[in-house]
C-alpha positions in Angstrom: 2.3 88.1 105.8 0.3 88.0 109.1 -1.4 91.1 108.5 -2.8 90.3 105.2 -4.4 86.9 106.5 -5.8 88.8 109.5 -3.4 87.4 112.1 -1.4 89.5 114.9 2.0 88.5 116.5 0.3 88.7 120.0 -0.2 91.1 122.7 3.1 93.3 123.7 2.5 93.5 127.2 0.9 91.5 130.0 -1.4 92.7 132.6 -0.2 95.0 135.1 1.9 96.9 133.2 1.8 100.5 132.5 4.2 103.1 130.3 7.3 103.7 132.5 7.9 107.5 132.8 11.6 107.0 133.1 12.1 104.7 130.3 10.6 106.4 127.4 7.1 104.9 127.9 8.0 101.2 127.5 5.5 99.0 129.3 6.9 98.4 132.8 5.8 97.1 136.5 6.6 98.4 140.0 6.8 96.4 142.9 5.6 97.6 146.0 6.3 96.2 149.4 6.2 96.8 153.3 9.1 95.4 155.5 9.9 95.4 159.2 12.6 97.0 160.9 15.1 94.4 160.0 14.4 94.4 156.2 12.4 91.4 156.1 9.6 91.7 153.3 6.0 91.3 155.0 3.9 92.2 152.2 4.2 92.4 148.5 2.3 93.7 145.4 2.9 94.6 141.8 1.3 97.2 139.5 1.5 98.9 136.6 4.7 101.3 136.1 2.3 104.4 135.7 0.3 103.8 139.0 1.1 106.1 141.7 2.7 104.7 145.0 0.1 106.0 147.3 -2.7 103.6 145.6 -0.9 100.4 146.5 -0.7 101.4 150.1 -4.1 99.9 151.3 -3.9 96.3 149.6 -0.4 96.2 151.2 -1.2 96.9 154.9 -4.0 94.6 154.5 -2.0 91.8 153.2 0.2 91.8 156.2 0.5 88.3 157.8 -0.1 87.8 161.6 3.3 88.6 163.4 4.3 86.8 166.4 5.4 89.0 169.2 7.5 88.5 172.1 4.9 89.2 174.6 1.2 88.2 174.2 -1.1 87.2 171.3 -0.2 87.8 167.5 -0.1 91.1 165.8 -2.0 91.7 162.9 -0.9 95.0 162.4 2.2 97.2 162.9 2.3 99.9 165.6 3.5 102.7 163.1 4.3 102.8 159.5 7.1 104.9 158.0 6.5 106.1 154.5 8.1 108.9 152.1 6.3 112.1 150.6 4.5 109.9 148.0 2.3 108.5 150.7 1.5 112.2 152.2 -2.5 111.9 151.8 -5.5 113.0 154.3 -7.3 109.8 153.4 -4.4 107.4 153.5 -3.7 108.9 157.1 -7.3 108.9 158.3 -7.1 105.2 156.9 -4.2 104.0 159.0 -5.5 105.7 162.1 -9.0 103.8 161.9 -6.9 100.7 161.7 -4.9 102.0 164.9 -1.5 102.4 163.0 0.3 105.5 163.6 1.2 107.1 160.2 4.9 108.3 160.3 4.7 109.9 156.8 7.0 112.8 155.6 4.7 115.9 154.6 5.1 117.4 151.2 7.0 121.0 151.2 7.3 121.0 155.0 9.6 117.9 156.5 13.1 117.2 154.8 13.3 113.4 154.3 16.5 113.4 156.5 14.5 112.5 159.7 12.6 109.7 158.3 15.9 108.5 156.5 16.7 107.0 159.8 14.1 104.2 159.1 13.8 104.5 155.2 17.3 103.2 154.5 15.8 99.7 155.3 13.1 99.7 152.8 15.7 101.0 150.1 18.3 98.4 151.0 15.5 95.5 150.7 14.4 97.0 147.4 18.2 97.2 146.2 18.3 93.3 147.2 15.2 92.8 145.1 16.6 94.7 142.2 19.7 92.2 142.5 17.6 89.3 141.1 17.8 89.6 137.2 14.4 88.2 136.8 12.9 90.9 138.6 14.8 93.6 136.7 13.6 92.7 133.4 10.3 91.2 133.5 9.9 88.3 131.3 6.7 86.4 132.4 3.6 88.0 130.7 1.0 86.8 133.4 1.1 89.0 136.3 0.5 86.0 138.7 3.7 84.6 137.6 6.0 87.8 138.0 4.3 88.2 141.5 5.2 84.6 142.2 9.0 85.3 141.4 8.7 88.5 143.5 7.7 86.1 146.1 10.4 83.8 145.5 13.0 86.4 146.0 11.5 88.0 149.0 11.9 84.2 150.5 15.4 84.1 149.3 16.0 87.5 151.4 14.4 86.2 154.4 16.8 83.2 154.6 
């Protein structure tokens, strides 16, 4: 009936969604995060499920807030950044070095990820804590700003 009247049922997906390659192409979102060595999220971001992880690194690093250190002034950047093989690109390594951050990124086809696993388990644990929130597991929000706000609330709950 709606088709005859020229009306549509509405959009099926919100902004920052894309076809999820692991879920039969249904629209989905991906949560990107940077956390400290204790697993507390420092910077959060969302993107469509079809966006490569490496494209979300620069906005995340720029979004890190000033961190209080025991000695001296607040630091705007971490001393080093551990990442998996999905971030192994020359332009990302150069960009991190220009900002004064030592990249500790596993190389594709050369290094095994077991050495970096000593540091990566902290991030994987934080991701599993976020995945425990049902609101984030299923994206009910159509607006990206609302979904990002719920991701921020979940990250704040992890910190406290």
